N, C-alpha and C positions, 0 to 999 in steps of 0.2 A: 396344368396350363403351360404351353410352350413359351419360351422366351421370345420377346419381340425382336426380330432380326434388324429392324430399322432403328432400334434404340442403341445408342453407343454408351456403354458403361465404363469405357476407359477414359481417364482424365485427358483433357486436351493439353498440348504442349504449352499453351499460354495460360494455364490455370493459376499461375503464380510464379514468383521468382525461383522457388525451390524446384518446381517441375521443369522450368527452362534449363536450369543448371543440370538437372538429371538427364534431360533430353540430349544435351550436348556431350554426354559421356562423363561429365564431372560428377563425382559422387559426393562432393561437399555441397551443402546447401548454399544458395546464393545469400549474400549479405543483405539483410533487411533491417534498417535502423529504426523502424517505427516503434517497436517495443521499447527500445532504449529511450527514444524521445518521450514516450508516454510516461514511463517511470521517472525520468528526469524531471519532466514538467510537474508531475504530481508531488514529487519530493520537494521541489522548489516552492510549489504552492503551499505545502504544509508549513515549511519554514517561514516563508514570507507572510503567510496568513497569520501564523502564530505571533509574529512580531507586530502585527497591526491590531491585535486584540488584547484585552486585559480581563482579569477575573474580578468581578464585583464581590463585595462582602457577603452577599447572599449565595455566592457560588455560580451565578450566571456569567456567561461570557458576553462581553460588549466590545464595541469598537473603542480603541484607545483614545482617551480624551472625551468620549461621549458615553458616559456610564448609563444613560437612559436609553441608548440604542442597543438593546440586548438581542442576542440571537435566540431563536425558539429552542425549546427543549426537544431534542430529537429521539432520545431513548424511549422506546415504547413501554418497556417494563416500568421505568421510573415515572413516565407520564401517566399511564393508565392504572398501574397497580401500586405505585409508591415504593417499589423495591429497586435496588440497584442491580444492574447486570454485571457480568464479569469485566466489561470494559468501561463502566461508569467511572468518570474522573480522568480518563486517559487524555482527553483534549486539554483539560485544565492542568494536568500534570505537565504536558508538553509546553503549554504557555508559561507555566512557572519556571521550567527549565530554561526557556529562551530568555526569561527575565533574570536568570541567575539565582533564583530562589529554590535551591536544591532541597532543603528541608521541607518546604511547602509542597514541592513536586512529589517527593516520596510519600508525604502524608496523604496527598490526594489519590495517588495510585502507585503502588510499589513497583510496577513494571513499566511505568511511563518512560523511564530512562532507557530501557531496553528498546522499546518501540522507537523512541527518538533517535537512538544510536543507529538502528537499522535504516531509518529514513535518511539520516545525514550521511551515512556511508554510501548510500546509493548515488549521491550527487557526484563525487569524484569518480566513482566506479563507472557510472554511465557516461560521463564525459570522456573517460579513458576509452571505453568501448567504442564510442562514436568517433573519437580522434584516430584510433588505430584500426577502425573498421573490423573489429574483432567479432567473430561469430561465437555466441555463447551457446554451448551445448546444453540443451534442456534435459535435465535428469529428473523424470517424474517421481522416482522413488525418494530421492533426496528432498525434493520439494514437499511431497506428501508427508514424510516423516518430520520434517521441520515444522510444517503447519500443525500436525497433530501434537508435537511436543509443545509448541507455543500455546495451543488451545488448552492443553492440560495444565500448563503453568498458569494461564488465566483463571481456570476453574479452581485450582488449588488456592491461588491467591484470593479469589472471591470467597471460598469456603472458610478460610482462616482470617478474614478481615472483619 
């Protein structure tokens, strides 16, 4: 079947900031701060949200000062099958870290400090990127290997806990 000559398969010059920069002969992608704002917002939400909650004696997470106002259990493995997943305890570990209870945090999840450190480091880094209008080059191989290494750490931690 021949190709439809009326159909344009080439992207338009207004398909996005990167294509506009490319159409002007500039080989650098245009600065787009949306990703920085999203990650900065999520990181701040985790830290501020963690400061607003507390861990009850039964392990549930509740609003600080309102222990009867608990959040629902969201882990499907724990909810339906009664077994913990590799990330079970991560939220409680981060809440304990924010309260300065390091021993309780490590007891809840051994990698909670690592996740919390990665989240906290994002705040000044993303503010710096937004302030300097820095374009972050996305390196898919590095991102993929980092994600795989972290998932392996989670599974190994889960198997030996």
